[in-house]
N, C-alpha and C positions, 0 to 999 in steps of 0.2 A: 504494500500500500504506500502510495506517495501522497504527501500532504502539500497542497499548493493553495495560495490565496487567489480567489477569483471574485469578480463582482457579481457573478450570477451563480447558477446551479447547473451542474452537468451530471447526467446519469449515463453510464455506458454499460452495455452488455455485449459479450462476445462469445460465440460458440461456433465450432466447425467452420471457422474462417469468415463468419458473418459478424459484422460489428454494427451495433445500433447505438446511436448517440441521441440523447434528448437534452437540449440546452434551454434553460429558462433564463430570462434576462434579469432575474433578481435572486437574491439569496434568502429573502424572508418568505419562504414558501410555506404553505399549509400542508397538512398530511394528505389532503386530497390531491394536491399538485404532485406530490411524490408518488402517490399510488397511480395516478394517471400516467406519469412518466414510466413507472415500472410496467404498467399494462402495455404501453406502447412498445417497450423493449421486448416484452414477452411475445407480443404479436409479430414483431419484426424477426424474432428468432424462431418463428414457425408454430407457436401455440395459437390455437384459434380461440375466439371469444367463448365458445361453449366450454372448452377445457378450463379456461381461466375462471369462468363463473362457477363451474362445478367444484373446482378447488376451493373457491371462496365459500360456497355453501357448506362444503364438508368441514372446512376450518371453523366456520361459525357454529355448526352443530357441536363440534368438539369443544370449543370454548364454552358454549352454553352448558354442555354436560359437565365439564370440569367445575363450572361455577355452581351448578346444582349440587354436585357432590361435596363441594367445600362449604356450602351455605347452610 
């Protein structure tokens, strides 16, 4: 990992020779901005929206179950 100061935010994903970069012109991003950038990267690296949404749903179920068990 390399740390560099930038004025914006850059997300990069790379797999099998494909490199996807998402650049935002500001550093004060919200979590939704970060998630949208990750989603763009995943799509660029060949996952489709259905796969992404299924993972999100499964993760949400897991988190809800863990919360019920802890609560």
